[in-house]
C-alpha positions as CSV (number, residue, x, y, z in Angstrom):
1,M,7.3,7.0,-26.1
2,K,7.1,4.8,-23.2
3,S,6.2,6.0,-19.6
4,L,7.1,4.5,-16.1
5,N,5.2,4.6,-13.1
6,K,6.9,1.9,-10.3
7,V,7.4,3.0,-6.4
8,Q,9.4,0.9,-4.0
9,L,9.2,1.2,-0.6
10,I,10.6,-0.3,2.4
11,G,8.6,0.3,5.7
12,R,6.4,-1.0,8.4
13,L,2.7,-1.0,9.0
14,G,1.3,1.4,11.5
15,A,-1.7,-0.7,11.8
16,D,-3.1,-4.0,11.3
17,P,-3.9,-4.2,7.5
18,E,-7.9,-4.2,6.6
19,I,-9.3,-6.7,4.3
20,R,-12.5,-6.5,2.3
21,Y,-14.0,-8.0,-0.3
22,T,-15.9,-7.0,-3.9
23,Q,-19.3,-8.2,-4.3
24,D,-17.3,-10.2,-6.7
25,G,-15.0,-11.9,-3.9
26,V,-12.3,-10.3,-4.9
27,A,-10.1,-9.6,-1.7
28,V,-8.9,-5.9,-1.4
29,T,-6.3,-5.2,1.6
30,N,-5.5,-1.5,2.5
31,F,-2.6,-0.7,5.0
32,S,-0.6,2.2,5.5
33,I,3.5,2.1,5.8
34,A,5.8,4.6,7.3
35,T,9.5,4.9,5.9
36,D,12.1,7.7,7.2
37,R,14.4,9.6,6.3
38,P,17.1,12.0,8.0
39,V,16.9,15.7,7.8
40,K,19.0,18.1,8.9
41,K,17.3,20.9,11.1
42,G,19.5,23.0,12.5
43,D,23.2,21.5,13.9
44,K,20.9,18.1,14.3
45,W,20.0,15.2,12.2
46,E,16.4,14.3,12.9
47,S,14.3,11.6,11.4
48,E,11.2,12.7,9.2
49,T,8.1,10.2,8.8
50,E,6.0,9.5,5.7
51,W,3.2,7.7,5.7
52,H,2.0,6.0,2.2
53,R,-1.5,4.2,1.7
54,V,-0.8,0.7,0.1
55,I,-3.7,-1.2,-1.6
56,A,-3.3,-5.3,-2.6
57,Y,-5.6,-7.4,-4.4
58,R,-6.7,-10.5,-5.1
59,R,-4.1,-13.2,-3.5
60,L,-1.8,-10.3,-2.5
61,G,-4.5,-8.7,-0.6
62,E,-5.3,-12.3,1.2
63,I,-1.6,-12.9,2.1
64,A,-1.2,-9.6,3.4
65,G,-4.0,-9.4,5.5
66,E,-3.1,-12.9,7.1
67,Y,0.4,-12.3,7.3
68,L,1.1,-8.5,8.2
69,S,0.3,-6.9,11.5
70,K,0.9,-3.4,13.0
71,G,4.8,-3.1,13.1
72,S,5.7,-5.2,10.2
73,Q,8.6,-4.8,8.1
74,V,7.7,-5.0,4.5
75,Y,9.1,-4.3,1.0
76,V,6.1,-3.1,-1.5
77,E,6.8,-2.8,-5.3
78,G,3.7,-1.5,-7.3
79,R,2.4,1.8,-9.6
80,L,1.2,4.7,-7.9
81,K,-2.6,5.5,-8.5
82,T,-4.8,8.9,-7.5
83,R,-8.1,8.8,-7.2
84,S,-11.0,10.9,-6.2
85,W,-14.4,11.6,-4.6
86,E,-16.7,13.8,-3.1
87,D,-16.8,14.6,0.8
88,D,-19.9,15.5,2.4
89,E,-19.4,19.2,2.2
90,G,-19.3,18.7,-1.5
91,N,-15.6,18.9,-2.2
92,T,-13.7,16.9,-4.5
93,R,-10.9,15.2,-2.1
94,Y,-8.0,13.3,-3.7
95,I,-6.1,10.2,-2.7
96,T,-2.7,8.9,-4.1
97,E,-2.0,5.2,-3.3
98,V,0.2,2.2,-4.1
99,I,-1.1,-0.7,-5.9
100,V,1.0,-3.7,-4.7
101,K,2.4,-5.6,-7.4
102,E,5.1,-7.5,-5.5
103,L,4.9,-8.0,-1.6
104,I,8.2,-9.0,0.4
105,L,7.8,-9.8,4.3
106,L,11.0,-8.5,5.8
107,G,11.9,-9.3,9.7
108,S,13.4,-11.8,11.7
109,K,11.3,-14.7,11.0
110,G,12.9,-14.6,7.4
111,Q,11.7,-13.4,4.0
112,A,9.1,-14.1,1.8
113,K,8.4,-12.6,-1.9
114,I,5.2,-12.6,-3.3
115,E,4.0,-11.4,-6.7
116,D,1.0,-10.6,-8.0
117,A,0.6,-13.5,-10.9
118,E,-2.6,-12.1,-12.0
119,S,-2.7,-9.6,-14.9
120,Q,-2.5,-5.9,-13.1
121,V,-6.4,-5.1,-13.4
122,T,-8.1,-4.2,-10.7
123,P,-11.2,-3.7,-9.8
124,E,-13.3,-0.7,-11.1
125,D,-13.3,2.3,-8.3
126,D,-16.9,1.8,-7.6
127,E,-16.1,-1.7,-6.9
128,I,-14.0,-1.0,-4.0
129,P,-16.2,-1.6,-1.2
130,F,-14.8,1.6,0.9
């Protein structure tokens, strides 16, 4: 039986991307994008913002780090990955992230579509420098 883990988002970056490199020199770029949806509260419609943590590896990570900045509008396609860690108090914490497979830079300067031409194998979690 097949399964599907696919995410498509269009949103704006809330801050400049952070790019780091693994010990093997693999680029790992983190950024968060905001998406909005209309929600009716009483008689009024309001915008509800959802934040998504996004990670781009290798060449996509380098491109994201070079061309994206706070406020940039971007289309992201990828898969969800949840990982866990133990905090300072010994509690197990979880985070769900979007692992980028395709990135389209949107906005007034035109669009540029970038796909991950390499395999979708990502560095092991212990190789990620954060």
